[in-house]
C-alpha positions, 0 to 999 in steps of 0.5 A: 500499500502506498504512502498516499493510499494509507493517508487517504484511508486514515483521513477518511476514518478520521473524518467519519469518526468526527462527523459521527460525534458531532452529529450525536453532539448537536442532536443532543442540543436540539432537545435541550432548550437554548442554554443547554443547546448554546453550551453544547454547541459551542463545546469544542466538538469540532476543534477537539477532534482536529487538534487530536489528529493535528497532534498525532501529525505534528509536535507539541510546539506546533500544537501550543503555537496553533492554540494562540491563534485559536484563542484569538480566532475565538473572537471571530466566531463570537462575532459570527454568532452575535451578528447572526443572533442580532440580525435574525430577528428581522432578516432572513437566513441568507442575509443573517449568515451571509453577513455573519460569515463576511464579518467572520472572514474579515476578522479571520484575515486580520487576525492571519496577517499578524503574528500573535502572542498569547498576551494579545490574543487574551487581550483581543477576547478580554475586550470583545466578549464582555461586549458580545454578552451585553449585546446578546443578553436580551435574545438569550431566553426565546423558547425553542420549539421541540423538532423532529429530526430529519435524515437531511439535517443529520446528513449535513451536520455529518458533511460539514463536521467531516469536511473541517477535519479533511480540509484542515489535516490535509492542509496543515502540512503546508499552512503551518501552525496559525492557519491551522489554529484558524482552520480548527475552529471554522464555526461549522457546527454554529453554521450548521444550527443555523441553516437547520433550525432557522428554517424550522422554528424561525430566526428568534429561537435560533438566535437563542441558542447562538446568544447562549452559545457565546457564554459557551465561547468564553469557556472555549477561550479558558480552553485554548489557554490551557491547551497553549500552556500545558502542551509543552511541559505535559504533553499533547494527550494531558493538554488536550484532555485538560483543555476538554475538561475546562471547556465542559466544567465551564458549561456545566458552571454556567448551567448550574448558576442559571439554575439557582437564578444566578445572572450569567 
């Protein structure tokens, strides 16, 4: 078997495994309401598997450098969610998603043109996240009607997740750690939720999921920071486990606070 054939087989397996994982998670999110749905949607469902596969092919310094850019690009994902949530109250799916993606691309290109340090990426999040949380706060409590799942919905989510892994892993050998960090957090989960939910339940309920998702992206910023600082001294396995634990733990903390009536 040639090297090219082996790579293609391994890549296909990776894409299928990731697609199944993301599919199971997003189906659960649809049935849990806007808060839990938003928190689950912003877990590292797409970025986590991508980073696992990147770690199998690259050294720890590559992962540490990629995590810095991932932290910076988190701001673009926050902006994408906020722009969609605000526009979808009155605008169509196409307009809301189109403008959101344009904003995401503009921010991502600007980020890719800068050589980031962790301090700079952290400050970028520290300035942006409070503003984003304030903007979407009034949208969080809209109820989400229960939606029956359709095979076309599940196929769309699986394909988007699989393509993310395929593109990132294939290109990572040529584009370097910074661009790999950007590709690892393309907002495919957020996008799939928009495309699937908006036509079925409307912009308001879909926006509620994305508005709560901004809270989840705060935890994602902590997770990217943990990955950056932990991977060099402890290795990829420990660092990735720690990052996932922080992201999940943040979601549980927010959920528990909301259940107790604490404003978050």
